[in-house]
N, C-alpha and C positions, 0 to 999 in steps of 0.2 A: 414257685407259686402261679397258679393259673391267673391271665389278666383278668381282672374285673369287667364284667360285660359292660361296654360303652363308658368306662371310667377314665376321665381325663383330667390331667392336672397343669397348674401354672406353678413354676417353682420361683421363690422371692429370695434374693440374698443381700444382706447390706455388710459393708466392713468399713472400718474407720478410713481405709485409704485404698487406692486400686493396687493391683486387680481384685475384682471380686469374684472368687471362684465358685461355680455352680456345681462343680462334678460331683461332689458326694450327695448333696442334696438330691440331685436327679438321680442318682444311683439307688438312695434310699427311696425316694419316691417311686421307681420303677419296680423295685424289690416289694413293694407294697403293693404292686399290681397296678399301677395308673400309668397310661401314655403320657409323657410329658409333651406338651404342645407349643410351651413359650417358656421365657425366663425374663424375671424383672430385676435388675442389679442396682444398688444404690451405694456410693461411697460418701459417707457424712457419718457424723455420731448419731447416736440411736436416739430417737425421738421417744419422750417419756409416754406419750399418749398413744401413738399409733406404730412404733418401732421405726417405720419410714418417713412418716411425715405426710401431711394431707394430699400434697400434690402427687407423691409417688403412688399413694394407696390409690388416687383417682385413676393414675396411669394404669396400676395393677387392676383395677375393676373394668377398665375399658378392654384390657388383653382377655381377661376372664370373659366378658360377654363375648368378645370376637371370636374366641376359641370355643366358647360353650363349654368351660371346664367345670368338672364337678368339685375340684379342691385346689386351694393354694396351700402349698407346702413352703412354709418358711424355714430357712436355714439359720436357726438360732431359737433360743427359749424366749417365749412370748409370756408376759404377764397375764392374768385374767382379763384386766381392763384392756390390754392392747389386742388381745384376742376378740374380745367384744367389739372394739372398735372397727378394727380391719372386717370382720364379719359384717357389720352393720353397712359398711360402704361398699360390700359386693353385692353382684344380683342375688335375689332369692334362692336359697337353696344351696348356696356356696359353703363347702365346709373349709375350715380353715385349720390347719395343725401345724404346730411347729415342730422342730425335729426330735422332739422327744416323744411327742405322741404320736409321730409316723413310726418311729421304732416299736413302739407298744402296740401298733396295727400289725406291723410285721410279726412281732411275736405273737400275737393272738392268732393270727392265721396259720403259723406254723409249729404252734404248741399240739403235741399229739398226744402225750401222755398225761395222766391225771397230775402230777407234780408240775408239770410245766404250765397245765392250764390254771391251777392254782395260783403258781408265782406270777402269771402274767394279769390276771384279775387282779392281786395284791398290788402289782406294780403300777395298774390303771388306776386303781382307788387311790395310791399315794399320790400319783400325779393330779387327780381331779380335787382331792380333799381341799387343798388350799385355794382352787378356783371355786369351788362351791363355798367356801367361807366367804370369799372375796365378793360374790353374787349376791350373798344373802344378806336382808336387811336386819342388821344386828338389833335393833330396837325391837322389830315385828318378831325375831326369834326370842328375844327375852319374855315376851309375853305369852309364848307358847309353852307348853309342856315340854320340859328338856327332852326326855326319851323319844319326843315325836319329832324331833328336828331332823331334818335331811341330813345336816352335818354329823349328828350323833349317830344316824343309822349307818352312815359310811364309817365311821369310827368304829362303831359296833362289828361291821364286817369285815374290816381291816384285822380286829383282833381276833374274830372267828377264823380268817385265813391264816394268821400266823400260828393259831394253835393247831389247825388242821397239818399244817406243814410240818410242824414239829413231831406230831404224832406219827405222820406218814413215814413207813419205812424206807430208807434210801436202799434200792438195790445194790448199787456200788458198795457202800458200806458194809452190807452183809456179805460180800464175796471177797473184801480186800484181804482180810486176815486168812481165809481159806486158801486163797490164792497164792499167798506168802508161804503158807507152809507148803504148797506143792513146789515151791522153788520158782514162782514167778516173779519178776521185777515188775515194778510198774513205773510207765513213763507216760507223761502228758504232754500234748502239744497245746500251746497256747499262742496268742497274737492278734493283730487286727482282722478284720474281715478281709477276704480277698489276699492274704499274703501268702497263701498256698498251703497251708496245714492239711486241709483234706487230700490235696495230691501228694504231699509228703507221707501222710498215713497209709495211702494206697502203696506208695514206693517201700516203706518199711515193712508192710505185711507180708506174712507168709501166705503162699497160695493166691497172690493176687497178682495179675499181669496188668500193668499200666494202660496199655493200649488195648488189649483185649477186653479188659473190664471182667474177668471172671470173678465168681464168687467165691468166697472162703468155702473150701469144702469141696470144690468141682473137679479137684485133680486127683480123686479117688481116696481123699482123706475125708474124715468128719470134721465139722468146723469145731472150732474150740467152744464150749459153753458160753463164755463172755462174749464172743464174736457176733457182731448183728449180722442178719441174713441177708442185707443188701450191701453193695459196695459204698464205701465213702463217696458222696457226690464231689464233684471237680467242677462244677459250672461256676461261671464267673458272677456269682450273686452274692448280694450281701447276704449275712445270717443264714447262709446255705445249711450251716449246723447249728441247731438250737440247742437240741438234746444231745448229750455226750455219745460218741461213736466210739466202740472198743474193738480194736483189732489184735490177734495175736500176731506178735513179731520174733525175730531171732537177731539178738545183737551180741556180737562176739561169741557166738555158740550159746549164748544165755536165753532162755526163754522169757520173753517180756509180754506184758499187756500194755497196748499202746493206745491212748485214749485222746479224741480230739474233742476240742472244747468250743463252746460259743465264743465267736471272735468279738474282739473290742470295736467299738466305733468313737472317733474323735468327740471329744466334749461331751462325753455322756455323764451325767450328774452322779453322785455316789448312791444316792437312794435307788437309781435304776440299776446300777451294777450290782449293789448289794442285794436286791430282789432276785438276781439270777447267780447269786454266789454258789448256789449248789453245784452248779457246773464247773467252778472253779475249785470245789472242795477236792476234786481229783488232782489238783497240781498241788494242794497241800498234802496229801497223802502219798504222793509219786517219789520215787527214788530220784527220778531225772526229769527235769522240765525242759522242753524244747521250746524256746520263745522264737517264733518264726516272723521276719521282719521282711517289707517289702522294699528291696535294695534299690528298684526304681524310682522311690520317693527321692525328692531334693535331700541333701543332707541335713538341713535344719528341721524338716518335716519328719525324717527317718529318726534323728536324735531324740525330738520331742516323743515321738511314737514309742520308741524303745524305753525312754525314761518313765512314761506314764504306765506302759506294761509292767515294769519291773516294781512300780510303786504298788500297783494292783496285786502282783503276785506277793510282794512282801506283806501286804494288808493281808493276806490269805494264809499267812504263815509260811511261805516259802522261803526256805534258806538260799541266798543268792549262790553258794557254792554248789547248789544243785542244778543252777540254770545254764543252759548251753544257748547261746544266741545263734541262730542261722539267719545269715542275709540272704534272702532269696532273690531269685530273677535276676542274676548277674548276667545271665545271657543277654538281657536287655542293655548292658552297659558296655562301653567302649573305652578304651585308651585306660586313663588312670581313674576312671570312675570309681570301680571297684575299691582301689586303694583308699579313695576319698571317703567312701561310705564306712569302711573299716576305722578309718580314722576319726570320723564324726560320733561313733560311739563307744571308742576304745575305753575311755575312762569310765563309761556306764557298765559295759559288757566287755571284760577282758576276754582276749582272744576269740573274737567272733568268728564263725565259719561261714565264708562266702561259698553259697551253693546255688545250683540251678535245679531244682526238684524236677521241674518237668524234662530237662535233659539229661538228668542225672549226674551232673557235675558235682564232684567233691562229696558225694553221700558217703562214701567210705571214711573219709576225715569226720564227718557228722557223727556216723555210726561208732566211730572210736571214742570221740568226745562224749557220748552218751555212755558209752562203756566205763570210761573213766570215772564216771559219776556214779556208779551202781555200787552198792555195798559189796565187797570181796573178801572172801578169806580164802586161804589155801591149806591144804592138808594132805600129808602123806599117809596114807592107811595101809596097814597090813593084816592080812585076815586070815584065818585057817583055811586051807583049801578043801572045805567041806560044803554039802550042798546049802546049809544055812548061810553060807557066804553070798551065794549067788542072789540072794534076795537083797542084802545091801548093795551089792554091785547094781542091780537092777534100779534100786531106788537112786543111786548115785548117778546114772545116766539118765533117769526121769526128773530128777529135780536139780542137778548141778551140771558142771561141764567136767566131763572126765578127760583130762589131759594124757594119761598115759596108763596102761594096765598091763601087768606082767603076770602071767600064771605059773607058778612054781610047782614042784611036787608036793610040797607041804604049805605053801603060803599064796596068797594073792597080794602083789603089791599095787596100789591102786593111789594115782595122785588126782586130786580133784580140787576146784574152785567153785565158788558161788556164793550164795547169800549167807552171812554169817551163822546164823541160826540153823540153816540146812546142814552146813558143813560142820557145826558142832554136833548135831544130833547123829550125822554119820559117824563121826568121830567116837562118840558115846557107844553107838551100836557096835563099832569095831571093838572097842574094848571090852563091851560085855560080851561079845562072842569069843573074844581070845581068852577071856577067865575061865 
């Protein structure tokens, strides 16, 4: 995202006890295009009126004036009353966003497809509706014509957006069945922002070089129809992937379509996650899901994130047996730290794979774990050695893995493995040809 011209911010964070971390709210604010010029922190219970208390809000106002900041980004969820109280105490023209409104601003800036734009507007209206209700004069509203109230207008727009989204064809859904018929397995990458999903996608993808940044199709081959025309971004930014990105990859000799999804951010409410659940529908439809976690997080934080991510995936209908947990960035750990991270999540995610995607460490083990979760059937086929058999052999190479082939004077012996439906069709074709 380009920097908002002249846009500056002060971040503010509160916690019940020290230390008060401002790392993620800073990252979110910068991801929204603001230059962070200062931070205000507080360790105490939340104030129901102003979140921080009057004294801290006065300090915040002074920092905003000194930095000539345009925005105050609060790391937490503010009630409509708290938002109004903080805004009134700040210099005129200062905008106040809590972390959820900040996320919505990022989504709005990065939504490039019609579906993502509608989802972003829907999420913003769901956020605004209770705040609009709280600001409205209920008695005054009761005296107005019901259909003319601002609240009712927002409700109608929400219903309209929900209807439009349900009627809008989902490109991924249109292609899944066709791709499976062609023998492709579906793999989805999920996890928190900056865990390394986009870098992993580049590592797994065919015809992509991590260092050279080559685009699919530049090695003398045509890109797969589902492959995007640009490489997956690997910059250290939150929400670098807002819409899904799909690449063709080969895992254990099998053709797969590997999809990167929008990253999770800590403490997002369910209504906001649900607003963008379309991107996670790829996980529900996948044969294998790679949950990428940042092993450089402290064990308690890592455990919490893995647990939340698994809950979100389960809520989307993902079977836990389909999930492979990849503990990424082990290159940043020393001594017993990798073992401590594995132990921290062992009961949540059995047999996690410790990897360094950037350095390529243990990626073979990760590919093997993905392959173990792909639906597989094997068959020994015997075909009469005549021209019609070559069509079946060609389909076997295109849609499955041919483990061995022997050409005899009268028969062709073929050992194949792949998706059960594909193998069953090859078996049926072979039997029909033999008859």
